[in-house]
mmCIF file of the N, C-alpha and C atoms, coordinates in Angstrom:
data_MODEL
# 
_entry.id   MODEL 
# 
loop_
_atom_site.group_PDB 
_atom_site.id 
_atom_site.type_symbol 
_atom_site.label_atom_id 
_atom_site.label_alt_id 
_atom_site.label_comp_id 
_atom_site.label_asym_id 
_atom_site.label_entity_id 
_atom_site.label_seq_id 
_atom_site.pdbx_PDB_ins_code 
_atom_site.Cartn_x 
_atom_site.Cartn_y 
_atom_site.Cartn_z 
_atom_site.occupancy 
_atom_site.B_iso_or_equiv 
_atom_site.pdbx_formal_charge 
_atom_site.auth_seq_id 
_atom_site.auth_comp_id 
_atom_site.auth_asym_id 
_atom_site.auth_atom_id 
_atom_site.pdbx_PDB_model_num 
ATOM 1   N N  . UNK A 1 1  ? 0.711   -0.885 -0.238 1.00 0.00 ? 1  UNK A N  1 
ATOM 2   C CA . UNK A 1 1  ? 0.092   0.027  0.016  1.00 0.00 ? 1  UNK A CA 1 
ATOM 3   C C  . UNK A 1 1  ? 1.132   1.243  0.001  1.00 0.00 ? 1  UNK A C  1 
ATOM 4   N N  . UNK A 1 2  ? 0.515   2.214  -0.975 1.00 0.00 ? 2  UNK A N  1 
ATOM 5   C CA . UNK A 1 2  ? 1.463   3.840  -1.234 1.00 0.00 ? 2  UNK A CA 1 
ATOM 6   C C  . UNK A 1 2  ? 1.219   4.443  0.255  1.00 0.00 ? 2  UNK A C  1 
ATOM 7   N N  . UNK A 1 3  ? 1.810   5.437  0.885  1.00 0.00 ? 3  UNK A N  1 
ATOM 8   C CA . UNK A 1 3  ? 1.557   6.125  1.555  1.00 0.00 ? 3  UNK A CA 1 
ATOM 9   C C  . UNK A 1 3  ? 0.580   6.776  1.220  1.00 0.00 ? 3  UNK A C  1 
ATOM 10  N N  . UNK A 1 4  ? 0.288   7.219  0.500  1.00 0.00 ? 4  UNK A N  1 
ATOM 11  C CA . UNK A 1 4  ? -0.761  7.929  0.028  1.00 0.00 ? 4  UNK A CA 1 
ATOM 12  C C  . UNK A 1 4  ? -2.345  7.227  -0.105 1.00 0.00 ? 4  UNK A C  1 
ATOM 13  N N  . UNK A 1 5  ? -2.323  6.138  0.041  1.00 0.00 ? 5  UNK A N  1 
ATOM 14  C CA . UNK A 1 5  ? -3.121  4.939  0.154  1.00 0.00 ? 5  UNK A CA 1 
ATOM 15  C C  . UNK A 1 5  ? -3.686  4.402  2.091  1.00 0.00 ? 5  UNK A C  1 
ATOM 16  N N  . UNK A 1 6  ? -2.872  4.797  2.229  1.00 0.00 ? 6  UNK A N  1 
ATOM 17  C CA . UNK A 1 6  ? -2.554  4.626  3.573  1.00 0.00 ? 6  UNK A CA 1 
ATOM 18  C C  . UNK A 1 6  ? -3.349  6.291  4.637  1.00 0.00 ? 6  UNK A C  1 
ATOM 19  N N  . UNK A 1 7  ? -2.467  7.216  4.008  1.00 0.00 ? 7  UNK A N  1 
ATOM 20  C CA . UNK A 1 7  ? -3.255  8.338  4.571  1.00 0.00 ? 7  UNK A CA 1 
ATOM 21  C C  . UNK A 1 7  ? -4.803  8.350  4.220  1.00 0.00 ? 7  UNK A C  1 
ATOM 22  N N  . UNK A 1 8  ? -5.300  8.208  3.530  1.00 0.00 ? 8  UNK A N  1 
ATOM 23  C CA . UNK A 1 8  ? -6.374  8.279  2.815  1.00 0.00 ? 8  UNK A CA 1 
ATOM 24  C C  . UNK A 1 8  ? -7.423  6.803  3.550  1.00 0.00 ? 8  UNK A C  1 
ATOM 25  N N  . UNK A 1 9  ? -6.607  5.475  4.136  1.00 0.00 ? 9  UNK A N  1 
ATOM 26  C CA . UNK A 1 9  ? -7.114  4.818  4.515  1.00 0.00 ? 9  UNK A CA 1 
ATOM 27  C C  . UNK A 1 9  ? -7.599  4.925  6.137  1.00 0.00 ? 9  UNK A C  1 
ATOM 28  N N  . UNK A 1 10 ? -6.643  6.678  6.601  1.00 0.00 ? 10 UNK A N  1 
ATOM 29  C CA . UNK A 1 10 ? -6.500  6.926  8.311  1.00 0.00 ? 10 UNK A CA 1 
ATOM 30  C C  . UNK A 1 10 ? -7.915  7.904  7.914  1.00 0.00 ? 10 UNK A C  1 
ATOM 31  N N  . UNK A 1 11 ? -7.573  8.636  6.967  1.00 0.00 ? 11 UNK A N  1 
ATOM 32  C CA . UNK A 1 11 ? -8.900  9.550  6.984  1.00 0.00 ? 11 UNK A CA 1 
ATOM 33  C C  . UNK A 1 11 ? -10.150 9.045  7.509  1.00 0.00 ? 11 UNK A C  1 
ATOM 34  N N  . UNK A 1 12 ? -10.467 8.195  6.361  1.00 0.00 ? 12 UNK A N  1 
ATOM 35  C CA . UNK A 1 12 ? -11.530 6.726  5.862  1.00 0.00 ? 12 UNK A CA 1 
ATOM 36  C C  . UNK A 1 12 ? -11.991 6.219  7.732  1.00 0.00 ? 12 UNK A C  1 
ATOM 37  N N  . UNK A 1 13 ? -11.338 5.708  8.475  1.00 0.00 ? 13 UNK A N  1 
ATOM 38  C CA . UNK A 1 13 ? -11.686 5.432  9.278  1.00 0.00 ? 13 UNK A CA 1 
ATOM 39  C C  . UNK A 1 13 ? -12.021 6.412  10.448 1.00 0.00 ? 13 UNK A C  1 
ATOM 40  N N  . UNK A 1 14 ? -10.991 7.635  10.564 1.00 0.00 ? 14 UNK A N  1 
ATOM 41  C CA . UNK A 1 14 ? -11.236 8.511  11.684 1.00 0.00 ? 14 UNK A CA 1 
ATOM 42  C C  . UNK A 1 14 ? -12.561 8.891  10.828 1.00 0.00 ? 14 UNK A C  1 
ATOM 43  N N  . UNK A 1 15 ? -13.383 9.489  9.583  1.00 0.00 ? 15 UNK A N  1 
ATOM 44  C CA . UNK A 1 15 ? -14.538 9.782  9.304  1.00 0.00 ? 15 UNK A CA 1 
ATOM 45  C C  . UNK A 1 15 ? -15.923 9.086  10.217 1.00 0.00 ? 15 UNK A C  1 
ATOM 46  N N  . UNK A 1 16 ? -15.254 7.066  9.102  1.00 0.00 ? 16 UNK A N  1 
ATOM 47  C CA . UNK A 1 16 ? -16.455 6.174  9.949  1.00 0.00 ? 16 UNK A CA 1 
ATOM 48  C C  . UNK A 1 16 ? -16.279 6.485  11.472 1.00 0.00 ? 16 UNK A C  1 
ATOM 49  N N  . UNK A 1 17 ? -15.081 6.710  11.953 1.00 0.00 ? 17 UNK A N  1 
ATOM 50  C CA . UNK A 1 17 ? -15.519 6.958  13.971 1.00 0.00 ? 17 UNK A CA 1 
ATOM 51  C C  . UNK A 1 17 ? -16.349 7.661  14.158 1.00 0.00 ? 17 UNK A C  1 
ATOM 52  N N  . UNK A 1 18 ? -16.394 8.900  13.529 1.00 0.00 ? 18 UNK A N  1 
ATOM 53  C CA . UNK A 1 18 ? -17.030 9.818  13.893 1.00 0.00 ? 18 UNK A CA 1 
ATOM 54  C C  . UNK A 1 18 ? -18.451 10.126 13.061 1.00 0.00 ? 18 UNK A C  1 
ATOM 55  N N  . UNK A 1 19 ? -18.574 9.475  12.581 1.00 0.00 ? 19 UNK A N  1 
ATOM 56  C CA . UNK A 1 19 ? -20.003 9.128  11.893 1.00 0.00 ? 19 UNK A CA 1 
ATOM 57  C C  . UNK A 1 19 ? -20.685 8.371  13.134 1.00 0.00 ? 19 UNK A C  1 
ATOM 58  N N  . UNK A 1 20 ? -20.234 7.261  13.924 1.00 0.00 ? 20 UNK A N  1 
ATOM 59  C CA . UNK A 1 20 ? -20.088 6.367  14.456 1.00 0.00 ? 20 UNK A CA 1 
ATOM 60  C C  . UNK A 1 20 ? -21.109 6.730  15.802 1.00 0.00 ? 20 UNK A C  1 
ATOM 61  N N  . UNK A 1 21 ? -19.724 8.156  16.498 1.00 0.00 ? 21 UNK A N  1 
ATOM 62  C CA . UNK A 1 21 ? -20.589 9.025  17.152 1.00 0.00 ? 21 UNK A CA 1 
ATOM 63  C C  . UNK A 1 21 ? -21.679 9.781  17.250 1.00 0.00 ? 21 UNK A C  1 
ATOM 64  N N  . UNK A 1 22 ? -21.738 10.658 16.062 1.00 0.00 ? 22 UNK A N  1 
ATOM 65  C CA . UNK A 1 22 ? -22.355 10.873 15.794 1.00 0.00 ? 22 UNK A CA 1 
ATOM 66  C C  . UNK A 1 22 ? -23.626 10.383 15.796 1.00 0.00 ? 22 UNK A C  1 
ATOM 67  N N  . UNK A 1 23 ? -24.408 9.040  15.064 1.00 0.00 ? 23 UNK A N  1 
ATOM 68  C CA . UNK A 1 23 ? -24.936 7.879  15.120 1.00 0.00 ? 23 UNK A CA 1 
ATOM 69  C C  . UNK A 1 23 ? -25.448 7.496  16.406 1.00 0.00 ? 23 UNK A C  1 
ATOM 70  N N  . UNK A 1 24 ? -24.577 7.348  17.566 1.00 0.00 ? 24 UNK A N  1 
ATOM 71  C CA . UNK A 1 24 ? -24.752 7.186  18.658 1.00 0.00 ? 24 UNK A CA 1 
ATOM 72  C C  . UNK A 1 24 ? -25.361 8.064  19.505 1.00 0.00 ? 24 UNK A C  1 
ATOM 73  N N  . UNK A 1 25 ? -25.225 9.752  19.398 1.00 0.00 ? 25 UNK A N  1 
ATOM 74  C CA . UNK A 1 25 ? -25.414 10.799 20.080 1.00 0.00 ? 25 UNK A CA 1 
ATOM 75  C C  . UNK A 1 25 ? -27.228 11.127 18.951 1.00 0.00 ? 25 UNK A C  1 
ATOM 76  N N  . UNK A 1 26 ? -27.075 11.321 18.133 1.00 0.00 ? 26 UNK A N  1 
ATOM 77  C CA . UNK A 1 26 ? -28.797 10.907 17.525 1.00 0.00 ? 26 UNK A CA 1 
ATOM 78  C C  . UNK A 1 26 ? -29.575 10.138 17.722 1.00 0.00 ? 26 UNK A C  1 
ATOM 79  N N  . UNK A 1 27 ? -29.102 8.864  18.017 1.00 0.00 ? 27 UNK A N  1 
ATOM 80  C CA . UNK A 1 27 ? -30.600 7.792  18.807 1.00 0.00 ? 27 UNK A CA 1 
ATOM 81  C C  . UNK A 1 27 ? -30.358 8.173  19.945 1.00 0.00 ? 27 UNK A C  1 
ATOM 82  N N  . UNK A 1 28 ? -29.368 8.318  21.125 1.00 0.00 ? 28 UNK A N  1 
ATOM 83  C CA . UNK A 1 28 ? -30.255 9.018  22.356 1.00 0.00 ? 28 UNK A CA 1 
ATOM 84  C C  . UNK A 1 28 ? -30.975 10.103 22.210 1.00 0.00 ? 28 UNK A C  1 
ATOM 85  N N  . UNK A 1 29 ? -30.512 11.273 21.434 1.00 0.00 ? 29 UNK A N  1 
ATOM 86  C CA . UNK A 1 29 ? -31.378 12.141 21.721 1.00 0.00 ? 29 UNK A CA 1 
ATOM 87  C C  . UNK A 1 29 ? -33.133 11.630 21.164 1.00 0.00 ? 29 UNK A C  1 
ATOM 88  N N  . UNK A 1 30 ? -33.098 10.721 19.606 1.00 0.00 ? 30 UNK A N  1 
ATOM 89  C CA . UNK A 1 30 ? -34.454 10.322 19.279 1.00 0.00 ? 30 UNK A CA 1 
ATOM 90  C C  . UNK A 1 30 ? -34.934 9.736  20.689 1.00 0.00 ? 30 UNK A C  1 
ATOM 91  N N  . UNK A 1 31 ? -33.879 8.694  21.440 1.00 0.00 ? 31 UNK A N  1 
ATOM 92  C CA . UNK A 1 31 ? -35.528 8.553  22.421 1.00 0.00 ? 31 UNK A CA 1 
ATOM 93  C C  . UNK A 1 31 ? -35.343 9.182  23.952 1.00 0.00 ? 31 UNK A C  1 
ATOM 94  N N  . UNK A 1 32 ? -34.784 10.066 24.075 1.00 0.00 ? 32 UNK A N  1 
ATOM 95  C CA . UNK A 1 32 ? -35.344 11.589 25.290 1.00 0.00 ? 32 UNK A CA 1 
ATOM 96  C C  . UNK A 1 32 ? -36.593 12.001 24.367 1.00 0.00 ? 32 UNK A C  1 
ATOM 97  N N  . UNK A 1 33 ? -36.119 12.424 22.985 1.00 0.00 ? 33 UNK A N  1 
ATOM 98  C CA . UNK A 1 33 ? -37.243 12.814 22.564 1.00 0.00 ? 33 UNK A CA 1 
ATOM 99  C C  . UNK A 1 33 ? -38.686 11.961 22.361 1.00 0.00 ? 33 UNK A C  1 
ATOM 100 N N  . UNK A 1 34 ? -38.926 10.937 22.221 1.00 0.00 ? 34 UNK A N  1 
ATOM 101 C CA . UNK A 1 34 ? -39.361 9.540  22.697 1.00 0.00 ? 34 UNK A CA 1 
ATOM 102 C C  . UNK A 1 34 ? -40.438 10.101 23.730 1.00 0.00 ? 34 UNK A C  1 
ATOM 103 N N  . UNK A 1 35 ? -39.781 9.867  24.575 1.00 0.00 ? 35 UNK A N  1 
ATOM 104 C CA . UNK A 1 35 ? -40.206 9.936  26.118 1.00 0.00 ? 35 UNK A CA 1 
ATOM 105 C C  . UNK A 1 35 ? -41.062 10.753 26.949 1.00 0.00 ? 35 UNK A C  1 
ATOM 106 N N  . UNK A 1 36 ? -40.494 12.022 26.153 1.00 0.00 ? 36 UNK A N  1 
ATOM 107 C CA . UNK A 1 36 ? -40.669 13.566 26.552 1.00 0.00 ? 36 UNK A CA 1 
ATOM 108 C C  . UNK A 1 36 ? -41.903 13.584 25.927 1.00 0.00 ? 36 UNK A C  1 
ATOM 109 N N  . UNK A 1 37 ? -42.588 13.037 24.509 1.00 0.00 ? 37 UNK A N  1 
ATOM 110 C CA . UNK A 1 37 ? -43.372 13.231 24.091 1.00 0.00 ? 37 UNK A CA 1 
ATOM 111 C C  . UNK A 1 37 ? -44.469 12.297 24.179 1.00 0.00 ? 37 UNK A C  1 
ATOM 112 N N  . UNK A 1 38 ? -44.111 10.853 24.947 1.00 0.00 ? 38 UNK A N  1 
ATOM 113 C CA . UNK A 1 38 ? -45.257 10.725 25.620 1.00 0.00 ? 38 UNK A CA 1 
ATOM 114 C C  . UNK A 1 38 ? -45.530 11.232 26.680 1.00 0.00 ? 38 UNK A C  1 
ATOM 115 N N  . UNK A 1 39 ? -44.613 11.341 27.706 1.00 0.00 ? 39 UNK A N  1 
ATOM 116 C CA . UNK A 1 39 ? -45.057 12.677 29.260 1.00 0.00 ? 39 UNK A CA 1 
ATOM 117 C C  . UNK A 1 39 ? -46.138 13.113 28.578 1.00 0.00 ? 39 UNK A C  1 
ATOM 118 N N  . UNK A 1 40 ? -45.988 13.890 27.391 1.00 0.00 ? 40 UNK A N  1 
ATOM 119 C CA . UNK A 1 40 ? -47.139 15.110 26.912 1.00 0.00 ? 40 UNK A CA 1 
ATOM 120 C C  . UNK A 1 40 ? -48.246 14.939 27.218 1.00 0.00 ? 40 UNK A C  1 
ATOM 121 N N  . UNK A 1 41 ? -48.267 13.297 26.167 1.00 0.00 ? 41 UNK A N  1 
ATOM 122 C CA . UNK A 1 41 ? -49.097 13.666 25.233 1.00 0.00 ? 41 UNK A CA 1 
ATOM 123 C C  . UNK A 1 41 ? -50.191 12.120 26.916 1.00 0.00 ? 41 UNK A C  1 
ATOM 124 N N  . UNK A 1 42 ? -49.182 12.402 27.509 1.00 0.00 ? 42 UNK A N  1 
ATOM 125 C CA . UNK A 1 42 ? -49.918 11.795 29.290 1.00 0.00 ? 42 UNK A CA 1 
ATOM 126 C C  . UNK A 1 42 ? -50.561 12.916 29.505 1.00 0.00 ? 42 UNK A C  1 
ATOM 127 N N  . UNK A 1 43 ? -50.317 13.902 29.554 1.00 0.00 ? 43 UNK A N  1 
ATOM 128 C CA . UNK A 1 43 ? -50.910 14.861 30.113 1.00 0.00 ? 43 UNK A CA 1 
ATOM 129 C C  . UNK A 1 43 ? -49.923 15.648 31.301 1.00 0.00 ? 43 UNK A C  1 
ATOM 130 N N  . UNK A 1 44 ? -48.779 15.711 30.634 1.00 0.00 ? 44 UNK A N  1 
ATOM 131 C CA . UNK A 1 44 ? -48.010 16.106 31.410 1.00 0.00 ? 44 UNK A CA 1 
ATOM 132 C C  . UNK A 1 44 ? -48.103 17.757 31.120 1.00 0.00 ? 44 UNK A C  1 
ATOM 133 N N  . UNK A 1 45 ? -47.498 18.908 32.809 1.00 0.00 ? 45 UNK A N  1 
ATOM 134 C CA . UNK A 1 45 ? -47.526 20.033 31.715 1.00 0.00 ? 45 UNK A CA 1 
ATOM 135 C C  . UNK A 1 45 ? -46.235 19.694 30.507 1.00 0.00 ? 45 UNK A C  1 
ATOM 136 N N  . UNK A 1 46 ? -45.822 21.403 29.900 1.00 0.00 ? 46 UNK A N  1 
ATOM 137 C CA . UNK A 1 46 ? -45.867 21.539 28.671 1.00 0.00 ? 46 UNK A CA 1 
ATOM 138 C C  . UNK A 1 46 ? -43.972 22.199 29.513 1.00 0.00 ? 46 UNK A C  1 
ATOM 139 N N  . UNK A 1 47 ? -44.208 22.620 30.278 1.00 0.00 ? 47 UNK A N  1 
ATOM 140 C CA . UNK A 1 47 ? -43.166 23.417 30.946 1.00 0.00 ? 47 UNK A CA 1 
ATOM 141 C C  . UNK A 1 47 ? -42.325 22.204 31.380 1.00 0.00 ? 47 UNK A C  1 
ATOM 142 N N  . UNK A 1 48 ? -43.193 21.586 31.887 1.00 0.00 ? 48 UNK A N  1 
ATOM 143 C CA . UNK A 1 48 ? -42.108 20.730 33.055 1.00 0.00 ? 48 UNK A CA 1 
ATOM 144 C C  . UNK A 1 48 ? -41.454 19.598 32.024 1.00 0.00 ? 48 UNK A C  1 
ATOM 145 N N  . UNK A 1 49 ? -41.808 19.452 30.927 1.00 0.00 ? 49 UNK A N  1 
ATOM 146 C CA . UNK A 1 49 ? -41.360 18.725 29.723 1.00 0.00 ? 49 UNK A CA 1 
ATOM 147 C C  . UNK A 1 49 ? -40.128 18.984 29.280 1.00 0.00 ? 49 UNK A C  1 
ATOM 148 N N  . UNK A 1 50 ? -40.445 21.037 28.588 1.00 0.00 ? 50 UNK A N  1 
ATOM 149 C CA . UNK A 1 50 ? -39.551 21.351 28.543 1.00 0.00 ? 50 UNK A CA 1 
ATOM 150 C C  . UNK A 1 50 ? -38.306 21.459 28.858 1.00 0.00 ? 50 UNK A C  1 
ATOM 151 N N  . UNK A 1 51 ? -38.278 21.818 30.407 1.00 0.00 ? 51 UNK A N  1 
ATOM 152 C CA . UNK A 1 51 ? -37.514 21.938 31.820 1.00 0.00 ? 51 UNK A CA 1 
ATOM 153 C C  . UNK A 1 51 ? -36.679 20.729 31.032 1.00 0.00 ? 51 UNK A C  1 
ATOM 154 N N  . UNK A 1 52 ? -37.377 19.125 30.988 1.00 0.00 ? 52 UNK A N  1 
ATOM 155 C CA . UNK A 1 52 ? -36.770 17.888 31.134 1.00 0.00 ? 52 UNK A CA 1 
ATOM 156 C C  . UNK A 1 52 ? -35.652 18.417 29.743 1.00 0.00 ? 52 UNK A C  1 
ATOM 157 N N  . UNK A 1 53 ? -36.437 18.149 28.564 1.00 0.00 ? 53 UNK A N  1 
ATOM 158 C CA . UNK A 1 53 ? -35.367 18.868 27.787 1.00 0.00 ? 53 UNK A CA 1 
ATOM 159 C C  . UNK A 1 53 ? -34.422 18.911 27.832 1.00 0.00 ? 53 UNK A C  1 
ATOM 160 N N  . UNK A 1 54 ? -34.381 20.745 27.884 1.00 0.00 ? 54 UNK A N  1 
ATOM 161 C CA . UNK A 1 54 ? -32.664 21.629 28.584 1.00 0.00 ? 54 UNK A CA 1 
ATOM 162 C C  . UNK A 1 54 ? -31.809 20.799 28.811 1.00 0.00 ? 54 UNK A C  1 
ATOM 163 N N  . UNK A 1 55 ? -32.393 19.684 29.613 1.00 0.00 ? 55 UNK A N  1 
ATOM 164 C CA . UNK A 1 55 ? -31.080 18.769 30.559 1.00 0.00 ? 55 UNK A CA 1 
ATOM 165 C C  . UNK A 1 55 ? -30.991 17.408 30.169 1.00 0.00 ? 55 UNK A C  1 
ATOM 166 N N  . UNK A 1 56 ? -31.656 17.274 28.733 1.00 0.00 ? 56 UNK A N  1 
ATOM 167 C CA . UNK A 1 56 ? -31.205 15.476 28.397 1.00 0.00 ? 56 UNK A CA 1 
ATOM 168 C C  . UNK A 1 56 ? -31.168 16.114 26.743 1.00 0.00 ? 56 UNK A C  1 
ATOM 169 N N  . UNK A 1 57 ? -31.143 16.889 26.782 1.00 0.00 ? 57 UNK A N  1 
ATOM 170 C CA . UNK A 1 57 ? -30.839 16.557 24.547 1.00 0.00 ? 57 UNK A CA 1 
ATOM 171 C C  . UNK A 1 57 ? -29.395 17.763 24.402 1.00 0.00 ? 57 UNK A C  1 
ATOM 172 N N  . UNK A 1 58 ? -29.187 17.995 23.830 1.00 0.00 ? 58 UNK A N  1 
ATOM 173 C CA . UNK A 1 58 ? -28.364 18.982 22.994 1.00 0.00 ? 58 UNK A CA 1 
ATOM 174 C C  . UNK A 1 58 ? -28.508 19.708 23.345 1.00 0.00 ? 58 UNK A C  1 
ATOM 175 N N  . UNK A 1 59 ? -27.773 21.286 23.070 1.00 0.00 ? 59 UNK A N  1 
ATOM 176 C CA . UNK A 1 59 ? -28.847 22.730 23.533 1.00 0.00 ? 59 UNK A CA 1 
ATOM 177 C C  . UNK A 1 59 ? -28.908 23.269 22.571 1.00 0.00 ? 59 UNK A C  1 
ATOM 178 N N  . UNK A 1 60 ? -28.283 22.592 21.280 1.00 0.00 ? 60 UNK A N  1 
ATOM 179 C CA . UNK A 1 60 ? -29.020 23.265 19.836 1.00 0.00 ? 60 UNK A CA 1 
ATOM 180 C C  . UNK A 1 60 ? -30.143 22.384 19.629 1.00 0.00 ? 60 UNK A C  1 
ATOM 181 N N  . UNK A 1 61 ? -30.501 21.091 20.248 1.00 0.00 ? 61 UNK A N  1 
ATOM 182 C CA . UNK A 1 61 ? -31.470 20.722 19.549 1.00 0.00 ? 61 UNK A CA 1 
ATOM 183 C C  . UNK A 1 61 ? -33.316 21.568 20.743 1.00 0.00 ? 61 UNK A C  1 
ATOM 184 N N  . UNK A 1 62 ? -32.446 21.638 22.270 1.00 0.00 ? 62 UNK A N  1 
ATOM 185 C CA . UNK A 1 62 ? -33.860 22.319 22.504 1.00 0.00 ? 62 UNK A CA 1 
ATOM 186 C C  . UNK A 1 62 ? -34.165 23.886 22.424 1.00 0.00 ? 62 UNK A C  1 
ATOM 187 N N  . UNK A 1 63 ? -32.730 24.286 22.049 1.00 0.00 ? 63 UNK A N  1 
ATOM 188 C CA . UNK A 1 63 ? -33.008 26.235 21.298 1.00 0.00 ? 63 UNK A CA 1 
ATOM 189 C C  . UNK A 1 63 ? -33.901 25.429 20.350 1.00 0.00 ? 63 UNK A C  1 
ATOM 190 N N  . UNK A 1 64 ? -33.650 24.996 19.490 1.00 0.00 ? 64 UNK A N  1 
ATOM 191 C CA . UNK A 1 64 ? -34.786 24.859 18.089 1.00 0.00 ? 64 UNK A CA 1 
ATOM 192 C C  . UNK A 1 64 ? -36.124 24.649 18.249 1.00 0.00 ? 64 UNK A C  1 
ATOM 193 N N  . UNK A 1 65 ? -36.374 23.602 19.662 1.00 0.00 ? 65 UNK A N  1 
ATOM 194 C CA . UNK A 1 65 ? -37.709 23.215 20.078 1.00 0.00 ? 65 UNK A CA 1 
ATOM 195 C C  . UNK A 1 65 ? -37.630 24.601 20.305 1.00 0.00 ? 65 UNK A C  1 
ATOM 196 N N  . UNK A 1 66 ? -37.267 25.389 21.428 1.00 0.00 ? 66 UNK A N  1 
ATOM 197 C CA . UNK A 1 66 ? -38.217 26.888 22.018 1.00 0.00 ? 66 UNK A CA 1 
ATOM 198 C C  . UNK A 1 66 ? -38.244 27.601 20.553 1.00 0.00 ? 66 UNK A C  1 
ATOM 199 N N  . UNK A 1 67 ? -38.045 27.381 20.264 1.00 0.00 ? 67 UNK A N  1 
ATOM 200 C CA . UNK A 1 67 ? -38.183 28.515 18.610 1.00 0.00 ? 67 UNK A CA 1 
ATOM 201 C C  . UNK A 1 67 ? -39.058 28.013 17.736 1.00 0.00 ? 67 UNK A C  1 
ATOM 202 N N  . UNK A 1 68 ? -39.476 26.801 18.141 1.00 0.00 ? 68 UNK A N  1 
ATOM 203 C CA . UNK A 1 68 ? -41.057 26.542 17.745 1.00 0.00 ? 68 UNK A CA 1 
ATOM 204 C C  . UNK A 1 68 ? -42.270 26.721 17.977 1.00 0.00 ? 68 UNK A C  1 
ATOM 205 N N  . UNK A 1 69 ? -42.143 26.903 19.320 1.00 0.00 ? 69 UNK A N  1 
ATOM 206 C CA . UNK A 1 69 ? -42.988 26.499 20.135 1.00 0.00 ? 69 UNK A CA 1 
ATOM 207 C C  . UNK A 1 69 ? -43.236 27.970 20.344 1.00 0.00 ? 69 UNK A C  1 
ATOM 208 N N  . UNK A 1 70 ? -41.924 28.865 20.624 1.00 0.00 ? 70 UNK A N  1 
ATOM 209 C CA . UNK A 1 70 ? -42.932 30.486 21.172 1.00 0.00 ? 70 UNK A CA 1 
ATOM 210 C C  . UNK A 1 70 ? -42.021 31.054 19.760 1.00 0.00 ? 70 UNK A C  1 
ATOM 211 N N  . UNK A 1 71 ? -42.039 31.219 19.169 1.00 0.00 ? 71 UNK A N  1 
ATOM 212 C CA . UNK A 1 71 ? -41.410 31.815 17.446 1.00 0.00 ? 71 UNK A CA 1 
ATOM 213 C C  . UNK A 1 71 ? -41.208 33.837 17.995 1.00 0.00 ? 71 UNK A C  1 
ATOM 214 N N  . UNK A 1 72 ? -40.266 33.578 17.870 1.00 0.00 ? 72 UNK A N  1 
ATOM 215 C CA . UNK A 1 72 ? -40.346 35.591 18.187 1.00 0.00 ? 72 UNK A CA 1 
ATOM 216 C C  . UNK A 1 72 ? -40.750 36.604 17.473 1.00 0.00 ? 72 UNK A C  1 
# 
């Protein structure tokens, strides 16, 4: 294998690792969002659910949700 091929292989393996980490984070976020959607369907107060989301999902997700619920 040439040096160029090895560098490309290393770069690809690194990206595969990054994608795997991202997939894991997205799967975790999906589970949390589903749990909170169920809480809302069962009648829990929206403010309490939103507070829970702020603590359990990435900041950009909770900000996006807030913007949809309370547009400026």
